[in-house]
N, C-alpha and C positions, 0 to 999 in steps of 0.2 A: 698978157702981149701975147703970150703964146695962141691962147684962142681966138684972139682977133685977126691974128697973122693967119690960121687955120680957116676961119669963117670967111676971110677976105678973098683966098685960094678957092673959094667956090664948093668946100665940102661941107658936106650937113650931116654925114652918117661916115662910119668906118664897117668894111668887111671884116669881120674876124674868121680867121683859118688857122689850121698849123702850120709853125715855124717852116718855112721853104717851100710853101703849096699855096702860092698867092693865086686867088683865084676871084672872078668877079660876083657879082649879087647875082641870087638865084631865085626862081620864083617861090620855091619851099622854106626859102630863110625865114628865121623868127626876129623878130625885132624885138631890142632887148633897150630900154631907155629909162631916162630919167630926168626930172625938171625939179629945179630949186629955183627961185626968184627968175633970174637972166640967164641960169647957168643952165646949160641943158647938156645931153648926150645921149646918142643914137646907133647903135651898133645893129647889122646883121650878122646873122651866124647861122650855120647850119643847126638841124635839129640836133643830131648826134653827138656836135661839137658840143652843144650847150649841155647838154648831160656831163661830160666830161668836165666840164668845168666846175660845176658844182662841189665834186672830189677836191680839186686842185685846191679852192679857198675852203674848206674846211680843214683840209691837213695845214693848211699855212697857220690859219687861226688859232686853231688849237694848240699848235706848236708855241705861240706868243702865249698862251694862259691868260687873257686877260679875264677878269672876272666876270664880265657879262659878253659873251661874245657876240652877239645882237647889237648890244649897244657902241660896241668897240668897231663892228662893222659898219654901221650907220654913221658914225665918225669919220671913218675912212671913207665912204661914199661923197659924204659931203667936203672932205678936203679936197678929192680925186678932182669935184665939180668946179669947186672954187678956184682952185689953182690951177685948173684946165689941164691936169695931167693926163687925160683921154685921147689928146692929141698925138702921144708916141701910140703904135701899134700893140707892143706888148702891155703898155700901162691900160689901153683900152681892152683888152682882153681881162685885166685883172678886174678892171673897174665892172665887166659886164660879169664874171664870177662872181662878185661881191652882191651884185642885183638878182641876179639866177638864184644864188644861195638863199638872199633875204627873202625871195616868195617863195620856195621851194621849202623851208623851213618854217612859214608863216602858217597860220592854221589855213589859210585858202590852200596852202602848198599841198593839202589832201588829195587835190584833183592829179598831182603828179605821182601820186603812191606808186604807180607801176613803173615808175622811171622814165617815162616817156614824158617831154616836155614838149607841147603841142599848142601852147599858146603866145601869143607876143606879151612880154613883160613889161611894164610901167609904171614908174613909181612917181609921183606928183607929192612934192617935199614942199610942205609951209612952216613957218613959224607960228609957233603958238606959247600961251604962257599960261600960270595958272592964277586964280584969286590972289594967292600970296606974291604974286610978281616973277616967279620962277619962269623962265626961258627954257625952250626946246624947239623941235620939231616934229612933227607928223610925217611920218611916210606913207600916203596911199598907194594900197597896191592896187593895179589895174591889170587882171587879165583879160585879154582881148583877143577874140579868133579871127574876127575880121583885118586883113593888112590894111586895107585904107583906112578905116576907124584908128588902128596904132599910127600908122604914121600922119594922121590928123593929129592924134594927142600927143606924140612926140616932137612935133613941129611946128605947132600954130598957136601953142602959147594959150589955148584954149581947154578948158575941162569940159569933155563930152557929158551928157546926159545919160544916163542906162536905165 
């Protein structure tokens, strides 16, 4: 219901900013996005703000001490997408921090080793099952440098060919 009202308003993305410092989208903003089935999220964020979100999520999730931090984070991402929690600005920032953290702490995250996030981040999430019938989700990470391609991936429902 929340997600339908949000989309009906014409919104297709959030612009994330520090509390009390509203701003419009800028040309150098990064796109952080995810799609699972019919659920999608897209946010624009300044590169320096994206870097600060990594520690925010890591500090929060480690205080909960789940046995598998990455699995707990992936579950939270799915919950936020399915329940349309991203329509609230603060929770959109939390979802973005989870996605950025997952990207930076993945094996592909080695490209961010200097601490600078300079790629658009997108997760394509799909359902999978193994031969025994156990189900789960695959989080396919895409690190994209071209903004038009990042917008296409985040909003079109099509998976690009690299």
